Each structure stands twice: as structure tokens, then as C-alpha cells.
C-alpha positions as CSV (number, residue, x, y, z in Angstrom):
1,X,143.3,125.6,123.3
2,X,144.9,129.1,122.8
3,X,144.3,132.4,124.5
4,X,145.1,135.4,122.3
5,X,145.4,139.0,123.3
6,X,145.3,141.9,120.6
7,X,145.9,145.3,122.1
8,X,145.9,148.9,120.7
9,X,147.7,151.3,123.2
10,X,148.6,154.7,122.2
11,X,151.7,156.0,124.2
12,X,152.3,160.1,124.7
13,X,155.9,161.2,123.8
14,X,158.0,158.8,125.5
15,X,161.1,156.5,125.4
16,X,160.0,153.2,127.0
17,X,162.4,150.8,125.5
18,X,166.0,151.8,124.3
19,X,168.4,150.5,121.8
20,X,172.3,150.5,122.5
21,X,172.4,154.2,121.5
22,X,169.8,155.2,124.2
23,X,167.1,156.1,121.4
24,X,163.7,154.4,121.2
25,X,163.8,151.0,119.2
26,X,162.0,150.9,116.0
27,X,161.8,148.5,113.0
28,X,160.6,148.7,109.4
29,X,157.5,147.0,108.5
30,X,155.2,147.7,105.3
31,X,158.1,149.8,103.9
32,X,158.1,152.4,106.5
33,X,159.7,152.9,110.1
34,X,157.7,152.0,112.8
35,X,158.2,152.4,116.5
36,X,158.8,149.1,118.6
37,X,158.8,147.8,121.9
38,X,160.6,144.5,122.5
39,X,158.9,141.4,123.6
40,X,161.6,141.0,126.3
41,X,160.7,144.3,127.7
42,X,156.8,143.7,127.6
43,X,157.3,140.5,129.2
44,X,159.4,141.6,132.0
45,X,156.9,144.5,132.7
46,X,154.0,141.8,133.0
47,X,155.8,139.2,135.1
48,X,157.1,142.0,137.7
49,X,153.7,143.8,138.1
50,X,152.3,143.4,141.4
51,X,148.9,142.3,140.2
52,X,150.6,139.2,138.7
53,X,151.9,137.8,141.9
54,X,148.5,139.0,143.6
55,X,146.3,136.9,141.1
56,X,148.6,133.8,140.8
57,X,149.3,134.1,144.9
58,X,153.0,133.2,144.0
59,X,155.9,135.5,143.7
60,X,157.7,135.8,140.7
61,X,160.7,133.8,139.9
62,X,164.2,135.3,139.9
63,X,166.7,136.0,137.2
64,X,170.0,136.5,138.4
65,X,173.8,135.5,138.1
66,X,173.9,135.7,141.9
67,X,172.5,132.6,143.3
68,X,175.1,132.4,145.7
69,X,173.5,135.4,147.5
70,X,170.2,133.7,147.5
71,X,171.9,130.7,149.2
72,X,174.2,132.3,151.6
73,X,171.5,134.4,153.5
74,X,169.6,131.3,154.6
75,X,172.6,129.4,155.5
76,X,173.8,132.2,157.8
77,X,170.6,132.6,159.1
78,X,170.7,128.9,160.2
79,X,174.2,129.6,162.2
80,X,176.6,128.5,159.6
81,X,179.8,130.3,159.2
82,X,179.9,133.0,156.5
83,X,183.0,132.0,154.8
84,X,181.9,128.2,154.7
85,X,178.6,129.2,153.6
86,X,180.1,131.2,150.8
87,X,182.4,128.5,149.7
88,X,179.3,125.8,149.9
89,X,177.0,128.2,147.7
90,X,179.6,128.7,145.2
91,X,180.2,125.0,144.9
92,X,176.5,124.5,144.3
93,X,176.3,127.1,141.8
94,X,178.8,125.5,139.8
95,X,176.3,122.8,139.1
96,X,174.4,125.3,136.9
97,X,177.1,127.3,135.3
98,X,180.7,128.2,135.2
99,X,181.7,130.8,137.9
100,X,183.1,134.2,137.3
101,X,184.0,136.2,140.3
102,X,181.6,134.9,142.7
103,X,178.7,134.6,140.3
104,X,177.5,132.3,137.6
105,X,178.6,133.4,134.0
106,X,175.2,133.2,132.8
107,X,171.9,134.3,134.3
108,X,169.8,131.9,136.0
109,X,165.9,131.9,136.3
110,X,164.8,130.1,139.4
111,X,161.6,129.7,141.3
112,X,161.1,130.6,145.0
113,X,160.5,126.8,145.6
114,X,163.7,125.7,143.7
115,X,165.7,128.1,145.8
116,X,164.3,127.1,149.1
117,X,164.6,123.5,148.2
118,X,168.4,123.7,147.5
119,X,168.9,125.8,150.7
120,X,167.1,123.1,152.7
121,X,169.2,120.3,151.1
122,X,172.4,122.2,151.7
123,X,171.6,122.5,155.4
124,X,170.3,119.0,155.9
125,X,173.7,117.5,154.2
126,X,175.9,120.4,155.7
127,X,178.4,118.0,157.5
128,X,178.6,115.6,154.7
129,X,179.1,118.5,152.2
130,X,181.7,120.1,154.3
131,X,183.7,116.9,154.6
132,X,183.7,116.1,151.0
133,X,184.4,119.9,149.6
134,X,187.8,120.0,148.1
135,X,189.0,122.7,145.6
136,X,185.5,124.0,145.3
137,X,183.9,120.8,144.3
138,X,182.1,118.1,146.2
139,X,180.7,114.7,145.0
140,X,178.0,115.2,147.5
141,X,176.8,118.5,145.9
142,X,177.1,116.5,142.4
143,X,174.6,114.1,143.6
144,X,172.3,116.3,145.3
145,X,172.1,118.6,142.2
146,X,171.2,115.7,140.0
147,X,168.4,115.0,142.4
148,X,167.2,118.4,142.3
149,X,167.4,118.6,138.5
150,X,165.1,115.4,138.2
151,X,162.5,117.0,140.5
152,X,162.3,120.2,138.5
153,X,162.7,118.6,134.9
154,X,160.2,119.9,132.5
155,X,157.9,121.5,135.3
156,X,158.0,124.6,137.6
157,X,155.9,125.9,140.4
158,X,156.5,129.6,139.0
159,X,153.7,131.0,136.7
160,X,156.2,133.3,135.1
161,X,158.7,130.6,134.1
162,X,155.7,128.4,133.0
163,X,154.5,131.3,130.7
164,X,157.8,132.7,129.2
165,X,160.0,129.4,129.4
166,X,163.4,128.9,130.6
167,X,166.6,128.1,128.6
168,X,170.0,127.0,130.3
169,X,172.4,125.9,127.7
170,X,174.6,124.3,130.2
171,X,171.9,122.5,131.9
172,X,169.4,121.4,129.1
173,X,167.5,119.3,131.5
174,X,166.2,122.4,133.1
175,X,164.9,123.9,130.0
176,X,161.2,124.7,129.9
177,X,159.4,125.6,126.6
178,X,157.5,128.7,126.9
179,X,153.5,128.6,127.0
180,X,153.3,132.1,126.0
181,X,154.3,133.8,122.7
182,X,154.7,137.8,123.0
183,X,155.3,139.7,119.7
184,X,157.3,143.0,119.6
185,X,154.8,145.8,120.0
186,X,154.8,147.8,116.6
187,X,153.3,151.1,115.7
188,X,150.4,150.8,113.4
189,X,151.8,153.9,111.5
190,X,154.8,155.4,110.3
191,X,157.1,157.4,112.8
192,X,159.9,159.7,113.2
193,X,162.0,160.3,116.2
194,X,162.0,163.3,118.0
195,X,164.9,165.0,120.0
196,X,164.9,166.7,123.2
197,X,167.8,169.1,124.0
198,X,167.8,169.5,127.8
199,X,169.9,171.4,130.3
200,X,170.1,171.7,134.0
201,X,170.8,174.5,136.2
202,X,173.4,174.7,139.0
203,X,171.3,176.0,141.6
204,X,174.6,177.5,143.5
205,X,176.0,179.5,140.5
206,X,176.5,183.3,140.8
207,X,175.4,185.8,138.4
208,X,178.9,185.9,136.9
209,X,179.0,182.2,136.2
210,X,176.5,181.8,133.1
211,X,175.7,178.7,131.2
212,X,174.0,175.3,132.1
213,X,175.2,172.9,134.9
214,X,174.8,170.1,132.3
215,X,173.1,169.5,129.0
216,X,172.3,166.5,126.7
217,X,170.1,165.1,124.2
218,X,167.5,162.4,124.2
219,X,165.4,160.6,121.8
220,X,161.7,160.1,122.1
221,X,158.6,159.4,119.9
222,X,154.9,159.2,120.2
223,X,152.8,156.1,118.7
224,X,149.9,153.9,118.7
225,X,151.1,150.4,119.1
226,X,149.6,147.1,118.4
227,X,150.6,144.2,120.6
228,X,150.0,140.5,120.4
229,X,150.4,137.8,122.7
230,X,149.4,134.0,122.8
231,X,149.2,131.3,125.6
232,X,149.2,127.8,124.8
233,X,146.9,126.3,127.6
234,X,148.0,122.6,127.3
235,X,151.8,123.6,127.4
236,X,151.0,126.0,130.6
237,X,149.3,123.0,132.4
238,X,152.1,120.8,131.5
239,X,154.8,123.2,132.6
240,X,152.9,123.6,136.0
241,X,152.9,120.0,136.6
242,X,149.4,119.1,135.4
243,X,148.1,121.8,138.0
244,X,145.0,123.3,136.2
245,X,143.8,125.4,139.1
246,X,147.3,127.3,139.1
247,X,147.2,127.3,135.2
248,X,144.0,129.2,135.5
249,X,145.4,131.7,138.0
250,X,148.4,132.1,135.9
251,X,146.1,133.2,132.8
252,X,144.0,135.4,135.2
253,X,147.3,137.1,136.4
254,X,148.6,137.4,132.8
255,X,145.4,139.0,131.6
256,X,145.2,141.7,134.4
257,X,149.0,142.3,134.3
258,X,148.9,142.5,130.4
259,X,146.3,145.5,130.6
260,X,148.1,147.5,133.7
261,X,152.0,146.9,132.9
262,X,153.7,149.7,131.1
263,X,157.5,149.5,130.6
264,X,159.5,151.9,132.9
265,X,162.0,153.2,130.5
266,X,162.5,157.0,130.9
267,X,159.3,157.2,132.7
268,X,160.4,159.8,135.3
269,X,161.4,162.0,132.3
270,X,158.0,161.3,130.2
271,X,155.3,159.8,132.4
272,X,153.7,157.9,129.6
273,X,151.3,156.1,131.8
274,X,148.8,155.4,129.2
275,X,146.3,152.3,129.7
276,X,145.1,150.6,126.5
277,X,142.3,151.9,124.4
278,X,141.3,148.8,122.8
279,X,141.7,145.1,123.7
280,X,140.7,142.1,122.1
281,X,140.9,138.6,123.7
282,X,140.1,135.4,122.1
283,X,139.7,131.9,123.6
284,X,140.4,129.6,120.7
285,X,139.6,125.8,120.6
286,X,140.4,125.2,116.9
287,X,144.0,125.0,117.2
288,X,144.6,128.2,114.9
289,X,146.1,131.5,115.7
290,X,145.8,134.9,114.2
291,X,148.1,137.5,114.7
292,X,146.6,140.8,113.4
293,X,149.7,142.8,112.8
294,X,149.1,142.5,109.0
295,X,146.1,144.8,109.5
296,X,148.9,147.5,109.7
297,X,151.1,146.3,107.0
298,X,149.7,149.3,105.1
299,X,150.6,152.1,107.8
300,X,147.4,153.7,109.1
301,X,147.1,157.5,108.4
302,X,146.0,160.1,110.9
303,X,142.4,161.1,110.5
304,X,141.8,164.4,109.1
305,X,141.6,166.2,112.5
306,X,144.4,164.1,113.5
307,X,144.8,160.9,115.7
308,X,145.9,157.4,114.8
309,X,143.8,155.5,117.5
310,X,140.3,155.7,116.0
311,X,141.5,154.7,112.6
312,X,143.6,151.8,114.0
313,X,140.3,150.4,115.7
314,X,138.7,150.6,112.4
315,X,141.4,148.8,110.4
316,X,141.7,146.1,113.0
317,X,138.0,145.4,113.1
318,X,137.8,145.1,109.4
319,X,140.8,142.8,109.2
320,X,139.2,140.7,111.8
321,X,136.1,140.6,109.9
322,X,137.9,139.5,106.7
323,X,139.9,136.7,108.7
324,X,136.6,135.4,110.0
325,X,134.9,135.2,106.6
326,X,137.8,133.5,104.9
327,X,139.0,131.4,107.9
328,X,136.4,131.4,110.3
329,X,135.1,127.9,110.3
330,X,136.6,127.3,113.7
331,X,135.8,127.4,117.5
332,X,136.6,130.7,119.0
333,X,135.1,133.4,121.2
334,X,136.1,136.9,121.3
335,X,135.6,139.6,124.1
336,X,136.2,143.4,123.5
337,X,137.2,146.3,125.8
338,X,137.2,149.4,124.3
339,X,137.4,152.9,125.9
340,X,135.6,155.0,123.1
341,X,132.1,154.1,123.1
342,X,131.6,155.6,119.6
343,X,134.5,153.3,117.9
344,X,133.9,152.2,114.5
345,X,133.2,148.4,115.2
346,X,131.3,146.5,112.9
347,X,132.5,143.0,113.4
348,X,133.4,143.0,117.1
349,X,130.4,145.2,118.3
350,X,128.6,142.1,120.0
351,X,131.7,141.0,121.9
352,X,132.2,144.4,124.0
353,X,132.5,143.8,127.8
354,X,131.5,146.8,130.0
355,X,134.7,146.6,132.2
356,X,137.8,144.9,132.8
357,X,136.7,142.5,135.4
358,X,133.9,141.3,133.1
359,X,136.3,140.9,130.1
360,X,138.4,138.7,132.2
361,X,135.8,136.7,133.7
362,X,134.5,135.9,130.0
363,X,137.8,134.7,129.0
364,X,138.4,132.6,131.9
365,X,135.0,131.1,131.6
366,X,136.2,129.5,128.2
367,X,139.3,128.1,129.6
368,X,139.1,124.5,130.7
């Protein structure tokens, strides 16, 4: 069973996701340049949105190279010497990765329960570890880490790790296959990047001191994006140790956060806080998956009076209709949210839900 999400989201002028030059990311699709927001950017905005933790009742996992900081704090609170606590924490961190100036050489992605379990075990075996610690290594820590890795092998208590997976090249036994696929968001139409030349005035300059205090240039664009994501229900349940109740909360949290989360890039300069205008959710029990990106392989053209959104909704609806006609002998249930009550829907009009809550409720009802 898969839960699929298709979103059309129109953003005002913005620079939500930058490339290495500081300009908005883009790509070529259908022979023209499109605006793009990377899947990594989208996933981070979802997992860190407050509603995700609110619905799952579990704080998001932590991605960091500083596992030592997470361990030293509870050790010091328990009355351990700070210098010795640092040494023990660094020795334990070596079980995950090589060290570089006090931190791991790679980012780790750890749940709160993994961090707490490690700190508790360090305290429980403190004297034993201290007596065996030599040159930054300890056979006691080696054995302890192996036990820990067995406990968390192929499973996690963190909904975001269960959704988005985890890969540690040096500790493949801790790898978790992602239950959620997230596509890069692309504009439904051709885009051109604009440039903003800006200046800042020095408030204390005198009349004789002309010119700006600073100046610069920043790229931005405006686009109607198509977004797509898919959750593999069985993989999600497996990742969460067969906890179906938590898996369902995870889906609920993902649905709510996906509708609300917006990338934070350059928001203080552009404030592009634009919610989705059209959302299609589908619960599929036929084992198939349909990205609707090819609905926009031929770039959408703006309507005569301007605007890409209504035209994009119409194109997506027609493409969905064609897919159902050709491939539609399957078990799937669509649910639609649309802001424009007069949106040109023919094939999906019977799937419209009146509110976000009803939309989420209808999708969760199909998840078993």
C-alpha cells in the first residue's frame, strides 16, 4: 500500500533553495528551464515543522557531527568530571565514525531514544569504561556499541528516520531504507531568473558622505511548483518495529506537515509564505505509483489574463483522467483539496474535501 501526495504550490518572488552560487536552483525538463526545490530541502522543512512532532508525539531525530555534545551534557549532569566525560564521549563516537577535531567526520542521524540509551549505558558502566579506556579506545565501549547496534538494527523509534531513512557508510548495520520518496519540486512552466540589486544606507553617514553603506545582487524567481511524494506503508511499519499505531501517527504528521511546511531560504527578504492551492492525496492498494510530473512535460502557458495556477490544475486533472482510463484498473482512493472553488476539474471533482482536516481524515481512513 502506498500513500501518494501531489501538490501544486504557487510561490511569490523568492529564493527558497539556493545553489552554490546563491541563486535559486533550477533544472531542465521538457526542453526548457524550470525552477526547482530539492527534495532534501523539502524533507527538512517537513520533519522540522512543529506540527510533525505534535501529531507523532515524538521529537524529530537529530542530524549532527556533534554526538559528543549530546552525550557530555547528561554525563556532567550526573556528576561526572567534564574532561573525563569528553574523553568517554569521543571514544564512544568512534564506534560510529572516524573523529575530526572532537566531532565525527560524517553526519550522524540519531533518534532521541538512541541518544538516551547510549548515555544511560555510559553511566551504568562508567567505572568499567574508565578503567579500560586507553589511547581513546575501550574494549568495553566496543562491546557496548555492538549491543546497541543490535537493538536498533533495521528499526527506529523516530518517525522522521523511518520516513526518510538513514545511511551510515561506516556502520551499514544501522542503515534504514527510507519509507518515503520525495521528488524535487519543479515549476510547471518555463522560468527566467530575476536579479535584485539592493543597497543599504549607513544611518550615521553625513551629507558629505555619499553612496550606499553596502550593496549587492541576489537572484530570485516566481513559479507554480508541482510536488510529489510517496510513502510505502509496509516499509514504514517495518522501520518502526511493527508499531502500526505509531506508523499511522507518522503518516498523519507527514500529511499535515507537508501542507504547512515551506522552505526557509531567504524568507526574511521575500516572505513567500504561500500555502498549496491544490493537493491530491491517493491511498493505493494496487502496488502501483503514479508521479504526475509528465503532465507538465510540455510547459504550461500562462492564461490570457496571466497566471499559471488554474492552467496547471486543469492540465493535472486531465492527465490524471488519462492515466485512470489507460491504467486505472486498480484499487486507489483519491482525495482533493483545492482553494479555487471554480477550478476546472472534471476527473477529480468528486474527490474534493471541504477542509484540510477532512482531507487528512479521509486518507487515514484508507490506511490499514
